[in-house]
N, C-alpha and C positions, 0 to 999 in steps of 0.2 A: 520323572527325575532320574538322572543317571545313577547307576549303582555306587560309583565312587563318591558322589556328592552325598548320597544317603548315608554312607558309612562315616563320612567326615562329620556330618551333622549329629549322628548318633554318638560319636566319640566326644564331640564338644558338649553335648547335653549330659553325658555321663560324667564328664569332668566337672561341670557346674554342680551337679548333684553331690559329687564327692566333696567338693570344696565347701558346699553349704552344710553338709552333714558334719564335717570336721570343724566348722567354724573358722575356716581359713579365709583371710581377706583376699579379694581378687587383685588388690593393688600389689605392685611388684616391690615397692619400698619396704625396708625392714626397720624395726626398732632395735637399736643397739644399746645395751646397758653395760657399762664398764664400772666395776666396783673397785674402789681405791682404799678400802680400809675404813673402819668405824662406820659412819653414815655417809661418807663421801661417794657420790656416784656422778658419772658423766653419761648423759642420755643423748643419743643422736636419733632424731625422729625420722620417720620415713621420708619427710620432705627435706631433710638435711640440716635442720636446726639443731644446735648443740646447747643443751641445758645442763648446768652443773648444780648439784644440790649438796649443801652442807660441806663445802670444801675445807677440810683440814688435811693438808698435804705436807707442808714443809717440815713439821715436827711430829707428824704422825708415825709412830713406830711400825705400823702395819702397811704404810704406803710404800710400794716398791721404789727402789732407787731411781728408776727411770721416770718417775712421776713426782719427784721431790721439788721440782721447780714449777711455777705456774705456767711458764712457757711450754712445758711439755704437754699440756692439755690441748694445744692447738687452738683453733678458733673457738670462741665462746659467744653465744648469742643471748644468753640469759643466765642469771644466777638466782637460786632460791635458797632461803635459809629457814629452817623450821623453828629455831629459837636462839636465845642469846648466849648459850654456853660456848666456851672457847672451842671445844672439840667439834663444833658445828659451824661457827661463824668466823673462825680464826683467819682464814685466807680469803673470805668472801669480799670484803671491801676492796682489797688490793686487786682481786680478779676483776671486779666490776670496773674499777678505775682503769686498769690496763686495757680492757677491751671497749671501754666507754659504753657499757651495757647496764641495764637496770639490775639491781639486787632487790628482789621482792622478798619481803618477810612480814612477820606479824606487825600490825600497825604500831603498837607500842614500842617494839624494838627499833623499827625504822625511824620513828620519831626521835628516839634517844640518839641514834646514830647521826641523824641530821643535826640535832641540837648541839651535839658535842663536836661537830665539824669533821667527823670521820668520813662522811660522804656528803656531797651536795644533794639537795632535795631531788633533783632530776634523776639521780642514780639510786635513790633510796625511796621508791614509791611504796605506799602503804595499802594493804588490804587485810581483811580479817576473815574469821571463820564463817563459812557459808558463802563467801564472795567468790566469784569466778572471773578470771581474767583471760583474755585472748591476746597475748602480747605480740603476736605476729600477724594480727588481723583476722577478719572473719574467714572461717573455713580452715584456720590453722589450729594449733594446739590449744586446748582449753585446760586451765589449771584452777582447781578449786581447793580452798583451804578448809581443813577439817579439824575437829577436836583432837587433842592429844592430852593424855593425863600425865603431866610432868610440871616442871617449873621453868622459869626463864629469867635469868639475871645476866646483865651485861657488865663484865669486868673491863675497866679501861684505865690505862696508865695516864695520868694527867701530865702533859709535857711541861707544865709550869712548875709543878711540885715534885715530879718524879715518883709520886705515890700512886698506888693502885686504888681506884674507886669502883664501887659497885653501883650500877644504875638500873633503873626499871628496864626490863626486857620484854614487856608485853606478855601475852599468853602464848604458850607453845602451840604449834599446829602440826598437822600432817598435810600432805598434798596428794590430791587425785589429779593425775596428768592423763588427759585423753589425747592420743595421737591423731594425726590427720586421717588415719585409716580406721579409727575407732578403738584401737588397742588401748587398754587402760592400766596404768601403773599407780599403785598406792604406796608412796613413800611415807612411812608411818612416823618418821622423826623419832624422838625419844618418847616412849609412852609405857604406862602400865596397862594392864587389862581393864577394859571398861565395857559396860553392857551395850552402849550405842555402837560398838563395832558391828554388832548384828545389823543395825540400821544401815551403816556404811556399806556392808556387804550386800544387803538387799537392794539398796537404792543405787549405788554407784557400780556395783558388779565388777570389781577390779579383776583383771586377768592375771596380773603379777603383783605380789606384795613384797616390798622390801621391809623386812620385819626384824626389830631388835630382839636379841635372845640372851644378852649377857647377864641379866639379873641385876640385883642391887639397886641400880638407878632406873632400870627398865624391866620389861618382862623377862622372866626366866624362860628356858626352853619349854618347860611344861605349860606355862601361861601362853607363850607364843603358839604352841601346838593347839591349845584349846581354841585360841582365836581363829586359827586357820580352819580347824575341823568343824567348829560349831557356829562361828560368826561370819567370817569373811568368805570362805569357800572359793578361793581363787584357783586358777589353773596351775599357777606356779608360785612358789614361795622361796625368796632368796634371803637367807639369814644374814644380818648385819649387826654392828654395834656389840662386838664381843672381842675379848682377847687383847685389848690395848692397854688396860690397867689391871692390877690384881683383882679388883672387885668384880670385874666383868668375866666371871668364871664359866658362864654357859658356853656350850660347844655345839657345833652342828650335829655331832653324833648323838648328843642328848636330845636335840630337837627332832632328829629323824626317829629316834626311839619313841619319843612321846607322840609323834604323828601316827605311829603304828601303820595301819593299812593305807594311810595317806602319805607315807614317806616318799612315794614316787613324785610328789609335787615339789619336793625340796630340790633346789638347784645347788649343786656342789661347786661353788665358785670361790677361788682364792683372790685376795687383793691383786689387782693388775690384770685379772682375766675378765673377758667380756662374753656376753651371751646375746644372741640375735633372736628376734621374734618376728 
């Protein structure tokens, strides 16, 4: 074997070993996560699919001015909603209707949305905890609904009476999203700390968690840090759902302090900023 060929083979083998040791995917595509304040995120998968979760943009005080319109998101292939509260579902039906794409959410919430005529059934498909969908076909992104410790009511203004009504919003969920290259994101929705997060960490093994830290309605920074350190054990943790209303007092600084030796896992991201994986 010529010397040059041997050297090239050795270099290729060394690179393969390095990528395996670091857990880096051999695929060239990246996962892009754009945080837009509260629980709203836009995820672009390695295959180019765009998934928007819990879009509250137009009246969200933390959403940057450049993303205050739904058109500013660009193309959207799928909308996900974790539960029925306004700060998670506010812009979801309009976004689904604009792009003629499904808005997946908890079965009870989507049943209510269809019954009230907010969305037609074909744009409001139902699935529930433990269910997995492959919305772009086999070999594409897999999305699984998980437990969340919260509530879910859907407030709706009746056009006939002009009065606001509160309807059943199903049970809140989180989502495990497995990208085409195997990278896993756990969008936790709104949740308090619960013991089965340990099961979620062990079974689904998320690489990135989008974790609420605001307190009052969701986990505090200390609770969120406990979940990361002892239950979920992800490679990265991006704090969300804080600072939009006075009750959500938790801060990333408090989260980092509570993480202690694991503080390096926390991603310091401001609304309107994105990170690639």
